[in-house]
C-alpha positions, 0 to 999 in steps of 0.5 A, a space after each residue: 500500500 502507498 500510504 502517502 499516495 493514498 493521503 495525497 489523493 484524499 487531499 486532492 479530492 473534493 472537500 476538506 480532509 479532516 485529520 483528528 489528533 490522537 495522543 496515545 493508542 487508546 485515543 486512536 482506538 476511539 478516533 478510528 471509529 469515527 474518522 479515516 485520518 489521524 494526526 499524530 500531535 506533538 502537543 498530545 504526545 508530549 503530554 501523554 508520553 512525558 507529562 510535559 508541555 510541547 516545547 521540544 522534549 520529544 525524542 524522535 525514537 519515541 515518536 517513531 515507535 509510537 507511529 509504528 504501534 499505530 500503523 500495526 493497529 490501524 492499517 487503513 487510517 491516514 497517519 499524518 505525523 508532527 515532527 516539529 523542526 525535524 529534531 533540529 538537524 537536517 540530517 536527523 530530519 531526513 533520518 526520521 523521514 526514512 524511518 516513518 516512511 518505512 513503517 507506514 506513515 502517510 505524511 509529516 509536518 515540518 516547521 520553521 521554528 528554531 529552539 527553544 520551540 513553542 506550541 504553534 498557538 503560543 507566544 514567543 516563537 522563534 523562526 529559522 532564517 527562511 533560507 535555512 528552513 528551505 534548505 532543510 525542507 528541500 533535503 527532506 523532500 529529496 529524501 522522501 519517496 511517497 510520503 506527503 510533506 507539509 511545509 509549516 511556517 510559524 510566522 506571526 507578523 503580517 509581512 513575514 506570514 505572506 513572504 513565507 507562505 509564498 516561498 513554501 508554496 513555491 517548493 515541492 512540498 505537498 501542502 502548506 500550513 501557516 499555524 496560528 492563523 488569527 482570522 477568516 480574512 487571513 485565511 483568504 489572504 494566505 489562500 491567495 498567496 499560495 495559489 493552487 497549492 493545497 492548504 492546511 488549517 490547524 484548530 486547537 481549543 483555546 488557540 489563536 485560530 477561529 472555530 470553523 466547520 468543514 463546510 466553512 473551511 471549504 468555502 475558504 479554499 482549505 484542503 486539510 483540517 487538523 484537530 490537534 487536541 480534541 481527544 486530549 482535552 476531552 480526556 482531561 475533562 472526563 478524567 477530572 470529573 470522574 475522579 471528583 465524583 469518585 472522591 465525592 462518593 467515598 470510593 464507590 464506583 458508579 453503577 454499570 448500567 450500560 450507558 458508560 464504558 466498563 470492562 466489557 466495552 473497553 475490551 471489545 474496543 481494544 480487541 479490534 486492534 489485534 493485528 490478526 483481525 486485519 486484512 493483511 497488506 502485501 509485503 514488502 510495502 512498495 514505495 515509488 518516487 513522487 510524481 512531479 507537482 504538475 502531475 500530482 495536482 489536478 485542476 483546482 477544485 470548485 468548492 461550494 460558493 467558490 
């Protein structure tokens, strides 16, 4: 199976492709019941794997091991992976891309931040010089064979947002992401600058960007929407509420009346992830070099209201 090509076809099809952020195998098990695509969020992984904020603690072998577990349990899902700045060094970025492609990732997001890095919706972000980032991106693009590559900028001044978005759109990256977009009007401006290059929009609860539905994003010319943390934040609220209730009830568990998850429901969910239950892909997974940009990109889609 060509995982990158499958995601690329989805992105170029009509409508907006949603990718839901997962932070561990259990959240992925629930997300797979509702969505065909997952986003392996750096914010969520740092929180779940280390119990730390998303400011550069992630070690690439940990992320690769997590994606490997995901692919074994979810052989049909799109897996877009956040690799931050490529773990600083361009050679490391390429090494990680090789690993991820071999284990079946669908795509990666490579940002232009420099250390110390920050969540894309936080203040205080520092950027690499554009030429330095473009050199790293070019090396990654020449390393990948099938993998979708999203070029991301964290620029937050008006002039620099447009300058970097235009420069990223001129590369052979498959998709452009400007993170932390602050308004609908800015989405329109970025859409104009990147031309017919697919555009990704990142939404995070409490972040800088407006809350928009998929139909609204389609009207604005967005091709991909990632939702970084809905599972993580829902777990935060639900676990807190459950523990408050358990403490209030002096350790008495709520009644198992079939309306909430218990041992049976959770076991049934997890049994679906056992690899012997899945249709077997052909091995080795064939990987081909990507087509040129003109071959990959069909005529611009006509969106509702466009």
